[in-house]
C-alpha positions, 0 to 999 in steps of 0.5 A: 390741738392739745397743749400737753405734748404727746397727748392727743385731743379727743373727739366723742362721736354720739348716737353712732347707731344713727350717725356713722362716724366712718371716714370722719373718725378715720380722717380725725385719727390721721390728723392726730386726734383720738376718736371715742364712739358712743352708740347712744346719746350723752346721758345727762349729769344725773344719770347713773349710766357710765361713760368711757373714762376718756369722754370727760376729756373730750375737746370736741363732740360730733353729735346726732339729733337728740336734745343736748342741754346744760345737763348733757354738757356737764358730762363734757367739761372740757368740750370747746367744739360741738358739731352737729350732723345736721344743718339745724342746730335747734336740738342744741341749748345754744344759751347753755353752750354760749355760758360754757364757751362751747362753739356750736357748728351746723352742717350749712349746705351740706345737702342743700341741692338734694333737699331743694330737689326733694321738695320739687320732687314732692311738689311735681307728685302732688300736682301731678297727682302721681299717688292717685294715678298709681292707685288707679293702676294698682286697683286694675283701672286706667285713665278714665278712672282718675278722679282728678285732673292736674292743674296747669303748672305753668299758671300757678304761683310757688310760695317760699316760706324761708329764703335761705340756701334751700329755698334759693336753690328750689327758686332756681331749679322751679323758676321755669315751671311756674308763673310766679314765685314769691317768698317771705323771710325775716331776714332776707333783703334780696331777691333772685331768680325772679322771686318777689319778697313779700310779707308771710300773710301775702305769700299764703294767700297768694300761693298755690303751693306753700313750701317751708324752708325755716329752722325750728325756733321758738318763733317758727314752731307751729307757724302753720297753725289752723288760723294760718292754714285758713288763710291759704288759697283753698285747695293749696299744697303745703309741703314741709322738707324743713322741720316737723315742728313747723306745722300743726299736723292735726290742723293739717289733717282737719284742713285736708279732710275738709278739703280746704287743703288740697294736699299735704307733702312732707319728709319731716313730721312732729315726731319721728317716725310717726306711730304706725296708724298715723293717718298721715302715713296713708291719707289719700291727699298726703305724700310723706317720705321717711326723712330722706331729703338729704340722702344722696351718695354724694351727701352721705360722704359729706355728712361724715366728713364735713364735721370732722373737717370743722373740728380740724379746722378749729382745733387742728395744728 
């Protein structure tokens, strides 16, 4: 809390057009904080855009998905805590924040169940050929018009690239469906839910379904390149509910068109929303949902409240 008697510490919300301060702002105000809401992102220090006078005095910020580097942080000289409204913190220049002594807090676990369920939904929809089945019905056809027969899921191997909270939850709920589940993770040392930890190249080569569960880092960006896609089982399904930057989408399209990749199911793309004419929007072997894996009535409440709780935990009385 503020060290000056009678002066309330200030918390700034950014990108309120996308991130509803809602209950979080009410909670902060009830705990003695002053809340300042910005409809857009924090402009950098070179910008002529004016900000409310109180923003410069903010000791905490709750931010959206826009990049925040040293230039943006310079507009918040009193900042001590920066909370994201997402699990990932890759939009923050962590080195710049560390240099300023700013603690960066992500929303770990806020939508673990939702994202894992969404991943499994995409997997089952693709394997069971639901888009093709629906297209047959819409066109007036029926069973005999189906062009593909779904595989026996119980004979398939599910491969997880990343075995953190979401990867583990997906393994738990998918365990009864698949013959084998394997995972690769640079830091995981213990498996659970019957998962075998093996090297990444082995996961790609041995899996009928590959599901990505990694943050976007310098090491993971472009991880699923054309070369790596070529090492996957012919006809495999690639699923991405993590970060669009993990996947070379041009290479994915080439692999889909050549038949090397059986299907692509994603809730995230590299650049959102995609162009209206993006071929991934209506590709017959792709299922793309609009970055909705995190959504549920319960998770929306957590997204509003958890960043505010994190600020109170660190700066409250």
